[in-house]
C-alpha positions as CSV (number, residue, x, y, z in Angstrom):
1,X,49.1,-31.2,-9.4
2,X,47.5,-27.9,-10.5
3,X,47.1,-29.2,-14.1
4,X,45.4,-32.3,-12.9
5,X,42.9,-30.4,-10.6
6,X,42.0,-27.8,-13.1
7,X,39.7,-29.9,-15.3
8,X,38.0,-31.2,-12.1
9,X,37.2,-27.6,-11.0
10,X,35.8,-26.8,-14.5
11,X,33.8,-29.9,-14.4
12,X,32.4,-29.0,-11.0
13,X,31.5,-25.5,-12.2
14,X,29.8,-26.9,-15.3
15,X,27.9,-29.4,-13.2
16,X,26.9,-26.7,-10.8
17,X,25.7,-24.5,-13.7
18,X,23.7,-27.3,-15.2
19,X,22.1,-28.0,-11.9
20,X,21.1,-24.5,-11.2
21,X,20.0,-23.6,-14.7
22,X,16.5,-25.2,-14.6
23,X,15.8,-23.3,-11.3
24,X,16.4,-19.9,-12.9
25,X,13.1,-19.8,-14.9
26,X,11.4,-21.4,-12.0
27,X,12.6,-18.8,-9.6
28,X,11.4,-16.0,-12.1
29,X,8.1,-17.7,-12.4
30,X,7.7,-18.0,-8.6
31,X,8.5,-14.3,-8.3
32,X,5.9,-13.4,-10.9
33,X,3.4,-15.7,-9.3
34,X,4.0,-14.0,-6.0
35,X,3.4,-10.6,-7.7
36,X,-0.1,-11.8,-8.9
37,X,-0.9,-13.3,-5.5
38,X,0.1,-10.0,-3.7
39,X,-2.0,-8.0,-6.2
40,X,-5.1,-10.2,-5.5
41,X,-4.6,-10.0,-1.8
42,X,-4.3,-6.2,-2.0
43,X,-7.5,-6.2,-4.1
44,X,-9.3,-8.2,-1.4
45,X,-8.0,-5.9,1.4
46,X,-10.0,-3.0,-0.1
47,X,-13.3,-4.9,0.1
48,X,-15.2,-3.8,3.1
49,X,-18.1,-6.2,2.8
50,X,-18.9,-9.5,1.1
51,X,-21.9,-11.7,1.8
52,X,-21.2,-14.7,3.9
53,X,-23.0,-17.1,1.6
54,X,-20.8,-16.7,-1.4
55,X,-17.8,-18.7,-2.7
56,X,-15.7,-15.5,-2.2
57,X,-16.0,-15.9,1.5
58,X,-15.8,-19.7,1.7
59,X,-13.2,-21.3,3.9
60,X,-9.8,-21.4,2.3
61,X,-10.8,-19.3,-0.7
62,X,-8.8,-16.2,-1.4
63,X,-6.3,-17.3,1.2
64,X,-2.5,-17.9,0.9
65,X,-3.1,-21.5,2.1
66,X,-4.4,-22.4,-1.4
67,X,-3.1,-21.7,-4.9
68,X,-4.5,-18.3,-6.1
69,X,-5.3,-19.9,-9.5
70,X,-8.0,-22.0,-7.7
71,X,-9.6,-18.9,-6.0
72,X,-13.1,-18.1,-6.8
73,X,-13.4,-15.8,-9.9
74,X,-9.7,-16.2,-10.9
75,X,-8.5,-17.8,-14.1
76,X,-4.9,-18.4,-14.9
77,X,-2.9,-19.3,-18.0
78,X,-1.9,-23.0,-18.0
79,X,1.8,-22.6,-18.9
80,X,2.8,-19.5,-16.9
81,X,0.2,-19.8,-14.1
82,X,-0.4,-16.0,-14.4
83,X,-3.8,-14.4,-13.8
84,X,-5.6,-13.7,-17.1
85,X,-9.2,-13.1,-15.9
86,X,-10.9,-11.9,-12.8
87,X,-14.7,-12.3,-12.7
88,X,-16.4,-11.2,-9.5
89,X,-19.7,-10.0,-11.0
90,X,-23.0,-10.4,-9.1
91,X,-21.2,-11.3,-5.8
92,X,-22.5,-8.3,-3.7
93,X,-19.1,-6.9,-2.9
94,X,-18.6,-3.5,-1.4
95,X,-15.4,-1.4,-1.3
96,X,-12.9,0.3,-3.5
97,X,-10.6,-1.0,-6.3
98,X,-7.0,-1.3,-5.3
99,X,-4.5,0.4,-7.7
100,X,-2.3,-2.7,-7.2
101,X,-4.7,-4.6,-9.5
102,X,-2.5,-3.1,-12.3
103,X,0.2,-5.5,-11.1
104,X,-1.7,-8.3,-12.8
105,X,0.3,-7.7,-16.0
106,X,-1.2,-10.7,-17.9
107,X,-4.8,-9.7,-17.2
108,X,-7.1,-9.9,-20.3
109,X,-10.6,-9.7,-18.7
110,X,-11.8,-7.8,-15.7
111,X,-15.5,-8.3,-14.8
112,X,-16.7,-6.6,-11.6
113,X,-20.3,-5.6,-12.6
114,X,-23.3,-5.6,-10.4
115,X,-21.5,-5.0,-7.1
116,X,-21.2,-1.9,-4.9
117,X,-17.6,-0.7,-5.7
118,X,-17.3,3.0,-5.1
119,X,-14.7,5.8,-5.4
120,X,-12.4,6.4,-8.3
121,X,-11.5,3.8,-10.9
122,X,-7.7,3.6,-10.5
123,X,-5.9,5.2,-13.4
124,X,-3.2,2.5,-13.1
125,X,-5.5,0.2,-14.9
126,X,-4.4,1.9,-18.1
127,X,-1.1,0.1,-17.7
128,X,-2.7,-3.3,-18.3
129,X,-1.7,-3.5,-22.0
130,X,-3.2,-7.0,-22.4
131,X,-6.6,-6.0,-21.0
132,X,-9.3,-6.5,-23.7
133,X,-12.6,-6.8,-21.6
134,X,-13.4,-4.3,-18.8
135,X,-16.9,-4.6,-17.4
136,X,-17.7,-2.3,-14.4
137,X,-21.3,-1.4,-14.9
138,X,-23.8,-1.2,-12.1
139,X,-21.4,-0.1,-9.4
140,X,-21.0,3.3,-7.8
141,X,-17.6,4.1,-9.4
142,X,-16.4,7.4,-10.7
143,X,-14.2,7.4,-13.7
144,X,-11.1,9.4,-14.7
145,X,-11.5,11.1,-18.1
146,X,-8.8,12.8,-20.1
147,X,-5.9,14.4,-18.3
148,X,-6.9,12.9,-15.0
149,X,-10.3,14.8,-14.7
150,X,-13.0,13.0,-12.9
151,X,-16.1,11.8,-14.9
152,X,-19.4,10.7,-13.3
153,X,-20.8,9.3,-16.5
154,X,-20.6,5.6,-15.6
155,X,-24.4,5.6,-15.1
156,X,-24.8,7.0,-18.6
157,X,-22.7,4.1,-19.8
158,X,-24.9,1.6,-17.9
159,X,-28.0,3.2,-19.4
160,X,-26.7,2.8,-22.9
161,X,-25.9,-0.9,-22.4
162,X,-29.4,-1.5,-21.0
163,X,-30.9,0.2,-24.2
164,X,-28.9,-2.1,-26.4
165,X,-29.8,-5.2,-24.4
166,X,-33.5,-4.3,-24.5
167,X,-33.6,-3.6,-28.3
168,X,-31.6,-6.7,-29.3
169,X,-32.6,-9.1,-26.4
170,X,-28.9,-9.9,-26.1
171,X,-26.6,-9.7,-23.2
172,X,-22.9,-9.2,-22.8
173,X,-22.6,-12.8,-21.5
174,X,-24.1,-14.4,-24.6
175,X,-21.8,-16.8,-26.5
176,X,-21.4,-14.4,-29.5
177,X,-20.5,-11.5,-27.3
178,X,-17.7,-11.1,-24.8
179,X,-18.3,-8.1,-22.5
180,X,-20.2,-4.9,-22.9
181,X,-17.6,-3.2,-25.1
182,X,-17.6,-6.2,-27.4
183,X,-21.4,-6.0,-27.6
184,X,-21.2,-2.4,-28.7
185,X,-18.5,-3.2,-31.2
186,X,-20.6,-6.1,-32.5
187,X,-23.5,-3.8,-33.2
188,X,-21.3,-1.2,-34.8
189,X,-19.9,-3.8,-37.2
190,X,-23.3,-4.6,-38.6
191,X,-24.1,-3.0,-42.0
192,X,-27.8,-3.2,-41.2
193,X,-28.6,-2.9,-37.5
194,X,-32.3,-3.8,-37.9
195,X,-31.3,-7.4,-38.4
196,X,-30.4,-7.8,-34.7
197,X,-33.5,-6.1,-33.4
198,X,-35.8,-8.3,-31.4
199,X,-38.6,-9.6,-33.8
200,X,-41.3,-8.7,-31.4
201,X,-40.5,-5.0,-31.7
202,X,-41.1,-5.1,-35.4
203,X,-44.2,-7.2,-35.4
204,X,-47.1,-5.6,-37.2
205,X,-49.9,-5.0,-34.8
206,X,-52.9,-2.7,-34.9
207,X,-51.8,-1.4,-38.3
208,X,-48.5,0.0,-37.1
209,X,-46.2,1.6,-39.7
210,X,-43.2,-0.7,-39.8
211,X,-41.1,2.0,-41.5
212,X,-41.9,4.5,-38.7
213,X,-41.0,1.8,-36.1
214,X,-37.7,1.2,-37.8
215,X,-37.0,4.9,-37.5
216,X,-37.8,4.9,-33.8
217,X,-35.7,1.9,-33.2
218,X,-32.8,3.4,-35.1
219,X,-33.0,6.5,-32.8
220,X,-32.9,4.2,-29.7
221,X,-29.9,2.3,-31.2
222,X,-28.1,5.6,-31.8
223,X,-28.8,6.8,-28.2
224,X,-27.6,3.5,-26.8
225,X,-24.3,3.6,-28.7
226,X,-23.8,7.3,-27.9
227,X,-24.3,6.6,-24.2
228,X,-22.0,3.6,-24.1
229,X,-19.0,5.3,-25.7
230,X,-15.8,3.7,-24.2
231,X,-14.3,7.0,-23.1
232,X,-16.4,9.0,-20.6
233,X,-15.8,12.4,-22.3
234,X,-17.4,11.1,-25.4
235,X,-20.6,10.1,-23.7
236,X,-23.8,12.2,-23.8
237,X,-24.6,14.5,-20.9
238,X,-27.6,13.5,-18.9
239,X,-29.5,16.6,-20.1
240,X,-28.9,15.6,-23.7
241,X,-30.1,12.0,-22.9
242,X,-33.3,13.3,-21.4
243,X,-33.9,15.6,-24.4
244,X,-33.5,12.7,-26.9
245,X,-35.6,10.3,-24.9
246,X,-38.4,13.0,-24.8
247,X,-38.1,13.5,-28.5
248,X,-38.5,9.8,-29.1
249,X,-41.5,9.6,-26.8
250,X,-43.3,12.5,-28.5
251,X,-42.7,10.9,-31.9
252,X,-44.3,7.7,-30.6
253,X,-47.3,9.5,-29.0
254,X,-47.8,11.7,-32.1
255,X,-47.8,8.6,-34.3
256,X,-50.3,6.8,-32.1
257,X,-52.7,9.9,-32.0
258,X,-52.7,9.9,-35.8
259,X,-53.8,6.3,-35.7
260,X,-50.9,5.2,-37.9
């Protein structure tokens, strides 16, 4: 009797294994999805103000009643349904950035510019190894420099990006550029930076010396790049920025007084 039942038991075990096997990756995926959803909810909990007329505050948005991949500003990968991008720029949000944002382990792009986030930028963000685009300009954030020391050079960074935008008439949102760091890298990769200068800045008017203007524009390029260094400790101090701006201004005034 035992010999007859044994194959049946093995068959039942095999059948049970085959039935549960497809559920294993699904259970793992559900767990990972819950991690992403919890990280986003924690991020939202640190926001103290959001305008009522934005998609962020619309009914059902950023609520567990809807799939987080459909939330405003959230983009997910198709296969894994993991958060790959978070874009909440120009929304008018106020608050701090939750350290739990570092649990979005598949995050590639984080764009929070032109809001009113304040406090420290969580050092946990350094754990996001897939992160390629980080745009936080025009907020009130303080940054961690080397060895956990606090840096207040985020305004210097924003100033540098503005200079690069003005001189090229390009924006980090343009098709050829993805983010502010990418804009800086794009300019650095050019063998001859004058080729991306706005044509209007080099137009010959009132007998201006084009060579002199190229020298001035090169100085502004250098200042923009020095101010927009990725690491806070590598950016210029505000006193150095003022000194360089005054030097450029004096050169322009001197050139105009000579009638060149």
